[in-house]
C-alpha positions as CSV (number, residue, x, y, z in Angstrom):
1,M,-29.8,-16.8,11.0
2,R,-30.5,-13.0,11.0
3,A,-30.2,-10.9,7.8
4,I,-31.2,-7.5,6.5
5,V,-34.0,-8.0,3.9
6,I,-35.3,-5.6,1.3
7,T,-39.0,-6.0,1.9
8,K,-39.9,-4.0,-1.3
9,P,-38.1,-1.5,-3.4
10,G,-38.0,1.9,-1.7
11,D,-36.3,4.2,0.8
12,P,-34.2,2.9,3.7
13,S,-37.2,2.1,5.8
14,V,-37.8,-1.0,3.6
15,L,-34.7,-2.6,5.2
16,Q,-35.8,-5.0,7.9
17,L,-34.0,-7.5,10.1
18,Q,-35.4,-11.0,9.6
19,D,-34.7,-14.6,10.1
20,I,-33.8,-16.4,6.9
21,A,-32.4,-19.9,6.1
22,E,-28.7,-20.5,6.7
23,P,-26.7,-21.2,3.6
24,E,-24.8,-24.4,3.1
25,P,-21.3,-24.6,1.5
26,A,-20.8,-26.4,-1.8
27,A,-17.9,-28.8,-2.2
28,D,-15.4,-26.0,-3.0
29,H,-17.0,-23.4,-0.8
30,I,-16.6,-22.2,2.8
31,L,-19.2,-21.1,5.3
32,V,-18.2,-17.9,7.1
33,R,-19.7,-16.5,10.3
34,V,-19.7,-12.8,9.4
35,H,-18.4,-10.3,12.0
36,A,-18.8,-7.3,9.8
37,T,-19.8,-6.1,6.4
38,A,-19.8,-2.6,4.8
39,L,-22.0,-0.4,2.7
40,N,-21.6,0.4,-1.0
41,R,-23.5,2.6,-3.4
42,A,-24.6,-0.6,-5.2
43,D,-26.5,-1.6,-2.0
44,V,-28.5,1.7,-2.2
45,L,-29.4,1.1,-5.8
46,Q,-30.3,-2.5,-5.2
47,R,-32.6,-1.4,-2.3
48,M,-34.3,1.0,-4.8
49,G,-34.9,-1.9,-7.3
50,R,-32.4,-0.3,-9.7
51,Y,-29.5,-2.7,-9.5
52,P,-30.4,-6.4,-9.6
53,P,-27.8,-8.9,-8.5
54,P,-26.3,-11.6,-10.7
55,Q,-28.4,-14.6,-11.5
56,G,-28.7,-17.1,-8.6
57,V,-28.1,-14.4,-5.9
58,R,-31.0,-13.4,-3.6
59,P,-32.2,-9.9,-4.7
60,D,-33.6,-9.1,-1.3
61,V,-30.4,-9.4,0.8
62,P,-27.8,-6.7,-0.1
63,G,-24.1,-6.7,0.7
64,L,-21.0,-7.0,-1.5
65,E,-18.3,-7.8,1.1
66,F,-17.6,-9.5,4.4
67,A,-15.1,-10.2,7.1
68,G,-15.4,-13.1,9.6
69,E,-14.3,-16.5,10.6
70,V,-14.5,-19.8,8.7
71,E,-17.2,-22.0,10.4
72,A,-17.4,-24.9,8.0
73,I,-15.7,-26.1,4.8
74,G,-16.8,-28.1,1.8
75,E,-15.2,-31.5,1.0
76,K,-13.1,-30.1,-1.8
77,V,-11.7,-27.1,0.0
78,E,-7.9,-27.4,0.1
79,E,-6.4,-24.6,2.2
80,A,-9.0,-22.9,4.3
81,K,-9.5,-24.2,7.9
82,V,-12.2,-23.7,10.5
83,G,-11.3,-20.7,12.6
84,D,-9.4,-18.8,9.8
85,R,-10.1,-15.1,9.7
86,V,-11.1,-14.2,6.2
87,M,-12.5,-11.4,4.1
88,G,-13.7,-11.0,0.5
89,L,-16.0,-9.9,-2.3
90,L,-19.6,-11.2,-2.7
91,P,-22.1,-10.9,-5.5
92,G,-24.7,-10.1,-2.8
93,E,-26.2,-11.4,0.5
94,G,-23.5,-9.9,2.7
95,Y,-25.9,-8.2,5.2
96,A,-26.2,-11.5,7.1
97,E,-24.8,-13.5,10.0
98,K,-23.4,-16.1,7.7
99,I,-22.3,-16.3,4.0
100,V,-20.9,-19.0,1.7
101,T,-18.2,-18.2,-0.8
102,P,-15.7,-20.1,-3.0
103,E,-12.4,-20.7,-1.2
104,R,-10.5,-19.0,-4.0
105,M,-12.4,-15.8,-3.5
106,V,-11.3,-15.1,0.1
107,L,-8.3,-13.2,1.4
108,P,-6.7,-13.8,4.8
109,I,-7.2,-10.9,7.3
110,P,-3.8,-9.5,8.4
111,D,-3.2,-9.9,12.1
112,N,-3.0,-6.1,12.5
113,L,-6.6,-5.5,11.4
114,T,-9.9,-6.0,13.2
115,H,-12.9,-7.6,11.5
116,E,-14.5,-4.1,11.1
117,E,-11.4,-2.8,9.4
118,A,-11.2,-5.9,7.2
119,A,-14.8,-5.4,6.1
120,A,-13.9,-2.0,4.8
121,I,-11.3,-3.4,2.4
122,P,-12.6,-5.9,-0.3
123,E,-14.9,-3.9,-2.5
124,V,-13.1,-0.5,-2.5
125,F,-9.6,-1.7,-2.5
126,L,-10.0,-4.3,-5.2
127,T,-12.0,-1.9,-7.3
128,A,-9.4,0.8,-6.9
129,Y,-6.5,-1.6,-7.5
130,D,-8.1,-2.9,-10.7
131,A,-9.0,0.6,-11.9
132,L,-5.5,2.0,-11.4
133,F,-3.3,-0.8,-12.5
134,A,-5.2,-3.2,-14.7
135,Q,-7.3,-0.5,-16.4
136,L,-5.3,2.8,-16.3
137,D,-1.9,1.2,-16.2
138,L,-0.8,3.9,-13.7
139,R,3.0,4.4,-13.7
140,F,5.6,5.9,-11.4
141,G,5.7,9.7,-11.7
142,E,2.4,10.1,-13.5
143,R,-0.3,12.6,-12.4
144,L,-3.7,11.2,-11.4
145,L,-7.1,12.9,-10.7
146,I,-9.4,11.1,-8.3
147,H,-13.0,12.4,-8.1
148,A,-14.8,11.8,-4.8
149,V,-11.4,11.3,-3.1
150,G,-13.1,11.1,0.3
151,S,-15.3,8.1,-0.7
152,G,-14.4,4.5,0.0
153,V,-13.0,3.9,-3.5
154,G,-11.3,7.4,-3.4
155,T,-9.4,6.8,-0.1
156,A,-8.3,3.4,-1.3
157,A,-7.2,4.7,-4.7
158,L,-5.4,7.6,-3.2
159,Q,-3.2,5.4,-1.0
160,L,-2.5,2.9,-3.7
161,A,-1.6,5.6,-6.2
162,K,0.8,7.2,-3.7
163,T,2.5,3.9,-3.1
164,A,3.0,3.7,-6.9
165,G,4.7,7.0,-6.9
166,A,1.9,9.1,-8.5
167,T,1.1,12.8,-7.9
168,V,-2.5,12.8,-6.9
169,F,-5.2,15.6,-7.4
170,G,-8.5,15.0,-5.7
171,T,-11.9,16.5,-5.6
172,A,-14.4,16.5,-2.7
173,G,-17.3,18.6,-1.5
174,S,-15.9,19.8,1.8
175,D,-12.6,21.2,3.2
176,D,-12.8,18.7,6.0
177,K,-12.7,15.7,3.7
178,L,-9.9,17.3,1.7
179,Q,-7.9,17.9,4.8
180,R,-8.3,14.3,5.9
181,A,-7.3,13.2,2.3
182,A,-4.2,15.3,2.6
183,E,-3.3,13.3,5.7
184,L,-3.4,10.2,3.5
185,G,-1.0,11.8,0.9
186,L,-3.2,13.9,-1.4
187,D,-1.0,16.4,-3.2
188,V,-3.5,18.9,-4.6
189,A,-6.9,19.3,-2.9
190,I,-9.9,20.7,-4.9
191,N,-13.2,21.6,-3.3
192,Y,-15.6,21.2,-6.2
193,K,-18.3,23.4,-4.6
194,T,-16.0,26.4,-4.4
195,Q,-13.3,25.7,-7.1
196,D,-13.2,24.7,-10.7
197,F,-11.2,21.5,-10.9
198,Q,-10.3,22.1,-14.6
199,E,-8.8,25.5,-13.8
200,I,-6.8,24.2,-10.8
201,I,-5.4,21.2,-12.7
202,L,-4.4,23.2,-15.8
203,K,-2.8,25.8,-13.6
204,E,-0.9,23.4,-11.4
205,T,0.4,21.4,-14.4
206,Q,1.3,24.4,-16.6
207,G,-1.5,23.4,-19.0
208,Q,-0.3,19.9,-19.5
209,G,-3.1,18.1,-17.6
210,V,-3.1,14.7,-15.8
211,H,-2.2,11.3,-17.2
212,G,-5.1,9.5,-15.7
213,I,-8.5,10.1,-14.1
214,L,-10.5,7.8,-11.9
215,D,-14.1,9.1,-12.1
216,V,-17.2,8.0,-10.2
217,V,-19.3,11.0,-11.2
218,G,-20.0,10.5,-14.9
219,A,-22.0,12.8,-17.2
220,S,-21.6,16.2,-15.5
221,Y,-17.8,15.9,-15.5
222,W,-17.3,14.6,-19.0
223,E,-16.1,17.7,-20.9
224,K,-13.9,19.0,-18.1
225,N,-12.4,15.5,-17.6
226,L,-11.4,15.4,-21.3
227,T,-9.9,18.9,-21.1
228,C,-7.9,17.9,-18.0
229,L,-6.3,14.9,-19.7
230,T,-2.9,15.2,-21.3
231,T,-2.1,13.7,-24.8
232,K,-2.6,9.9,-24.6
233,G,-4.3,10.4,-21.2
234,R,-6.6,7.7,-19.8
235,M,-9.8,7.9,-17.9
236,V,-11.6,5.0,-16.1
237,L,-15.3,5.3,-15.2
238,V,-16.2,3.3,-12.1
239,G,-19.5,5.1,-11.3
240,L,-22.2,7.4,-12.7
241,L,-23.4,9.4,-9.7
242,S,-24.4,12.3,-12.0
243,G,-26.0,10.2,-14.7
244,A,-25.0,8.3,-17.8
245,N,-26.0,10.5,-20.7
246,T,-23.9,13.4,-21.9
247,G,-23.4,15.4,-25.1
248,A,-20.0,13.9,-25.9
249,N,-17.3,16.0,-27.6
250,L,-15.4,13.3,-29.5
251,A,-13.0,15.7,-31.0
252,Q,-10.7,15.8,-27.9
253,V,-10.8,12.0,-27.8
254,L,-9.4,11.8,-31.3
255,T,-6.9,14.8,-31.3
256,K,-5.5,13.9,-27.9
257,R,-5.6,10.1,-28.6
258,L,-7.4,9.5,-25.3
259,R,-8.4,6.2,-23.9
260,I,-11.8,6.0,-22.1
261,I,-12.4,2.8,-20.1
262,G,-15.5,1.6,-18.4
263,T,-15.4,-1.0,-15.7
264,V,-17.6,-2.8,-13.2
265,L,-16.7,-5.4,-10.7
266,R,-19.9,-7.1,-9.5
267,A,-21.0,-8.3,-13.0
268,R,-17.7,-9.8,-13.9
269,A,-17.1,-13.5,-14.6
270,F,-16.2,-15.6,-11.6
271,E,-12.8,-16.4,-12.9
272,E,-12.0,-12.7,-13.4
273,K,-12.9,-12.0,-9.8
274,I,-10.7,-14.9,-8.6
275,A,-7.7,-13.6,-10.7
276,L,-8.1,-10.1,-9.3
277,T,-8.4,-11.4,-5.7
278,Q,-5.2,-13.5,-6.1
279,T,-3.3,-10.6,-7.7
280,F,-4.4,-8.2,-5.0
281,K,-3.3,-10.8,-2.4
282,E,0.2,-11.0,-3.8
283,C,0.7,-7.3,-4.7
284,A,-1.3,-5.2,-2.2
285,L,-2.2,-7.2,0.8
286,P,1.4,-7.0,2.2
287,S,1.0,-3.2,2.3
288,L,-2.2,-3.6,4.4
289,A,-0.4,-6.1,6.7
290,S,2.5,-3.7,7.2
291,G,0.2,-0.6,7.8
292,K,1.7,1.2,4.8
293,I,-1.9,1.5,3.5
294,K,-5.0,1.2,5.6
295,P,-8.8,0.9,5.4
296,V,-10.5,4.2,6.3
297,I,-13.7,3.8,8.3
298,D,-16.0,6.8,8.8
299,R,-18.6,5.2,11.1
300,T,-19.8,1.8,12.3
301,F,-23.4,0.8,12.7
302,S,-24.9,-2.4,14.1
303,L,-26.6,-4.7,11.6
304,E,-29.9,-3.7,13.2
305,Q,-29.1,-0.1,12.2
306,A,-28.8,-0.8,8.4
307,A,-31.6,1.6,7.5
308,E,-29.9,4.4,9.5
309,A,-26.6,3.6,7.8
310,H,-28.2,3.9,4.4
311,V,-29.7,7.3,5.3
312,Y,-26.2,8.4,6.4
313,M,-24.6,7.2,3.1
314,E,-27.2,9.0,1.0
315,A,-26.4,12.2,2.9
316,N,-22.8,12.0,1.5
317,K,-21.4,12.7,5.0
318,N,-18.9,9.9,5.1
319,F,-15.2,10.0,4.6
320,G,-14.2,6.5,3.8
321,K,-16.3,3.4,4.5
322,I,-19.5,2.9,6.5
323,V,-19.3,-0.5,8.3
324,L,-22.1,-2.7,9.7
325,Q,-21.0,-4.7,12.7
326,V,-22.8,-8.1,12.6
327,R,-21.2,-9.8,15.5
328,E,-19.0,-8.5,18.3
């Protein structure tokens, strides 16, 4: 089968389309013919040699999610059937024509969604769902700040937060991205290149701040994030785009009784990922099936254009997800 292979750590040019061995499903696994996958920042880091996959996963084939059709099943598979349309998370190896995955890790693709739309769901929607509800314990009527609201995780978190009855503040680097986020329900748009998000939030909340922050930026936002949180506020870190090291002011953490939470999805134990997948299936998948929330796709590339897609992602041009079409 064909797959995108990282020939050596480096820039996008190291991604090459090659023939590799087709995987075989274990007893409780399914073999899926992939129709589409999608890009994530972790793929870029893996390509650079800075984010190795979990043990037992090929380090030279990136890809953390898939959408496709079940082609074969293991002898212990109980529910999945050949021909089922499914999507799900992967620890890696998603930039390929076929993947194998445990049956309990897949989600059915709602009838109203294409394979390309489905491929834009697993990583960002499960990350956002977990961050907002399992980690932040977001509640009705609370105020939430989402950094990089135009990103894949940002657009997913925005929609999930609005369905939960939150007031959402969001930052992005262009007015166009903020306008498009407003169409998804964003309440207060902040262009971080021309505005100070701390000033805007304190002004809009009469100095009270927000109850929760979902941050993918990290170090450079640390102090302002703490200032923006209200007493007993919570912040979840799901990315470190600006770096990991900061001169932390711990006084605000103590005096405001803040909770700072770090989370990752890829490195979690298998059973944790299954539990999250099944919870999402029950609580959030119906909203995708009804169209109440939706995957946001910026642009679709072919599998052969994976290097071009990585260049596009690193330019930070996208609003929502970048999808790779593997099979028409």
